[in-house]
C-alpha positions as CSV (number, residue, x, y, z in Angstrom):
1,X,-4.3,11.6,-20.1
2,X,-0.9,12.2,-18.8
3,X,0.1,11.9,-15.1
4,X,3.0,13.8,-13.7
5,X,4.8,13.7,-10.4
6,X,5.4,16.9,-8.5
7,X,8.0,16.8,-5.7
8,X,6.3,18.6,-2.8
9,X,9.1,17.9,-0.3
10,X,10.3,15.0,1.8
11,X,7.2,12.8,2.0
12,X,7.6,12.7,5.8
13,X,7.2,16.5,5.9
14,X,4.0,16.7,3.9
15,X,1.1,18.2,5.7
16,X,-2.3,17.4,4.2
17,X,-5.6,18.9,5.3
18,X,-9.1,19.0,3.9
19,X,-11.0,22.3,4.5
20,X,-14.7,22.1,3.9
21,X,-14.4,23.6,0.4
22,X,-16.1,21.7,-2.4
23,X,-18.1,22.4,-5.5
24,X,-19.9,20.8,-8.4
25,X,-19.3,21.5,-12.1
26,X,-22.6,20.7,-13.8
27,X,-21.0,21.0,-17.3
28,X,-18.2,18.5,-16.7
29,X,-20.2,16.5,-14.1
30,X,-17.3,16.5,-11.7
31,X,-17.2,17.3,-8.0
32,X,-14.1,19.1,-6.7
33,X,-12.9,18.8,-3.1
34,X,-10.1,21.1,-1.9
35,X,-7.0,19.8,-0.1
36,X,-4.3,21.8,1.6
37,X,-0.9,20.4,0.9
38,X,1.9,22.2,2.8
39,X,-0.3,25.3,2.8
40,X,-0.9,25.1,-1.0
41,X,-4.4,24.4,-2.5
42,X,-4.8,21.2,-4.5
43,X,-8.1,20.5,-6.3
44,X,-9.2,16.9,-6.0
45,X,-11.8,15.8,-8.6
46,X,-14.2,12.9,-8.8
47,X,-16.7,12.3,-11.6
48,X,-20.4,11.7,-11.3
49,X,-19.9,8.3,-13.0
50,X,-17.7,7.2,-10.1
51,X,-19.9,8.8,-7.5
52,X,-22.8,6.9,-8.9
53,X,-21.0,3.6,-9.3
54,X,-19.3,3.6,-5.9
55,X,-21.7,5.5,-3.7
56,X,-25.1,5.5,-5.5
57,X,-25.1,9.2,-6.2
58,X,-28.0,10.8,-8.0
59,X,-27.5,13.2,-10.9
60,X,-29.9,15.6,-9.2
61,X,-27.9,15.8,-5.9
62,X,-24.4,14.5,-6.5
63,X,-22.9,16.7,-3.7
64,X,-25.0,14.8,-1.1
65,X,-23.0,11.7,-2.0
66,X,-19.8,13.7,-1.6
67,X,-20.9,14.9,1.9
68,X,-22.0,11.4,2.9
69,X,-18.8,9.7,1.7
70,X,-16.3,12.6,2.5
71,X,-14.0,10.4,4.5
72,X,-13.5,7.8,1.8
73,X,-13.0,10.5,-0.9
74,X,-10.5,12.4,1.3
75,X,-8.6,9.2,2.1
76,X,-8.3,8.3,-1.7
77,X,-7.2,11.9,-2.4
78,X,-4.7,11.7,0.5
79,X,-3.1,8.5,-0.9
80,X,-2.8,10.1,-4.3
81,X,-1.2,13.2,-2.9
82,X,1.2,11.2,-0.7
83,X,2.2,9.2,-3.8
84,X,2.5,12.5,-5.8
85,X,0.1,11.3,-8.6
86,X,-0.9,14.8,-9.9
87,X,-2.5,15.6,-13.2
88,X,-0.6,18.0,-15.5
89,X,-2.6,21.0,-14.1
90,X,-1.5,20.0,-10.5
91,X,-4.9,18.6,-9.5
92,X,-5.7,15.1,-8.3
93,X,-8.1,12.9,-10.2
94,X,-9.8,10.2,-8.1
95,X,-10.6,7.1,-10.2
96,X,-12.7,4.1,-9.3
97,X,-9.6,2.0,-8.5
98,X,-8.5,4.6,-5.9
99,X,-11.6,4.0,-3.7
């Protein structure tokens, strides 16, 4: 997996918001939470494995865990965005070490 850094702008000028947009990909077993970064959409992903290990998520209702731990997930995503640690496709991948 290759990480890339995308310059968004001066870090002090970055505006990050988290609208209530989230979804579950049952095939990939990944939750996606949307972030707005300077009015552009960034997809922030977290796997079922990490949701289960960190938050006790169930395979039947993984998005319940996302809702219950939204603040921690968003804070991890915010730090990755601020540090410009984007995947090749421009998304953010939240790993266990980020939480």
